[in-house]
C-alpha positions in Angstrom: 35.7 -71.7 -64.5 34.7 -74.3 -61.8 31.4 -76.1 -62.6 29.3 -73.8 -60.6 31.0 -70.5 -61.0 29.3 -69.5 -64.3 26.4 -67.1 -63.5 24.4 -67.9 -66.7 24.9 -71.5 -66.1 24.6 -71.7 -62.4 21.9 -74.5 -62.7 23.6 -76.5 -65.4 24.9 -79.5 -63.4 21.5 -79.9 -61.5 19.6 -79.6 -64.7 22.1 -82.2 -66.3 21.5 -84.7 -63.5 17.9 -84.3 -63.6 17.9 -84.9 -67.4 19.8 -88.1 -67.3 17.9 -90.8 -69.2 15.3 -88.2 -70.4 17.4 -86.4 -73.2 19.5 -88.1 -75.7 21.7 -85.0 -76.2 23.0 -84.9 -72.6 26.6 -86.0 -73.6 26.7 -83.2 -76.2 25.4 -80.7 -73.5 28.1 -81.7 -71.2 30.8 -81.7 -73.8 29.6 -78.2 -74.7 30.0 -77.2 -71.0 33.5 -78.5 -71.0 34.4 -76.6 -74.2 32.8 -73.4 -73.0 34.8 -73.6 -69.7 38.0 -74.6 -71.5 40.6 -71.6 -71.4 41.7 -72.6 -74.9 38.3 -71.9 -76.4 38.0 -68.6 -78.2 35.6 -66.1 -76.5 33.1 -66.2 -79.3 32.8 -69.9 -79.1 32.3 -69.7 -75.4 29.5 -67.2 -76.0 27.7 -69.3 -78.4 27.9 -72.3 -76.3 26.9 -70.5 -72.9 23.8 -69.1 -74.8 22.8 -72.6 -75.9 23.5 -74.2 -72.6 21.6 -71.3 -70.9 18.6 -72.0 -73.0 18.8 -75.7 -71.8 18.9 -74.5 -68.2 16.4 -71.7 -68.2 12.9 -73.3 -67.5 11.1 -70.6 -69.7 11.5 -71.6 -73.5 9.5 -72.4 -76.5 8.4 -75.7 -75.5 8.4 -76.2 -71.5 10.5 -79.2 -70.6 7.7 -80.9 -68.7 5.7 -81.4 -71.8 5.9 -85.2 -72.3 7.6 -86.4 -75.4 8.5 -83.1 -76.9 9.7 -80.8 -74.0 13.3 -81.0 -74.9 12.9 -80.8 -78.7 13.6 -77.0 -78.8 16.5 -77.4 -76.3 18.0 -80.1 -78.5 17.5 -77.9 -81.6 19.3 -75.0 -80.1 22.2 -77.1 -78.7 22.6 -79.1 -82.0 22.8 -75.8 -83.9 25.4 -74.4 -81.6 27.5 -77.5 -81.5 27.4 -77.8 -85.3 28.5 -74.2 -85.6 31.5 -74.6 -83.3 32.3 -78.3 -83.7 35.9 -77.9 -84.8 36.6 -76.3 -81.3 35.1 -79.2 -79.5 37.8 -81.6 -78.9 37.9 -85.4 -78.3 38.9 -84.4 -74.7 35.7 -82.4 -74.1 33.7 -85.4 -75.3 35.7 -88.0 -73.3 35.2 -85.9 -70.2 31.3 -85.7 -71.0 31.1 -89.3 -71.6 32.9 -90.2 -68.4 30.6 -87.8 -66.4 27.5 -89.4 -67.9 28.8 -92.8 -67.1 29.6 -91.9 -63.6 26.1 -90.5 -63.0 24.5 -93.5 -64.6 26.8 -96.1 -62.9 27.9 -97.4 -66.2 31.6 -96.4 -65.9 33.9 -99.2 -66.4 
């Protein structure tokens, strides 16, 4: 899948860019994206990650993201649970790509 081809996650990259510096779990979210779009990832793992990432992207959730200080707590919890459940399928390459993407967006790439 290309970054903007996934219908449930159509707004992922825009949300990720808007979240830089605001959410401490952004690298995990981007790594989850890379894992979910990796052809080698099993379908059930992809489904779980897409669900968690969709929760991050969709503006309607348990705690609205605009609530200062706690708006992303529910998103972090959902994503952390999904990542913990499928961690063995998330490779070092997924995390390296995520780190590189975050560094490029923040201008901290070496």
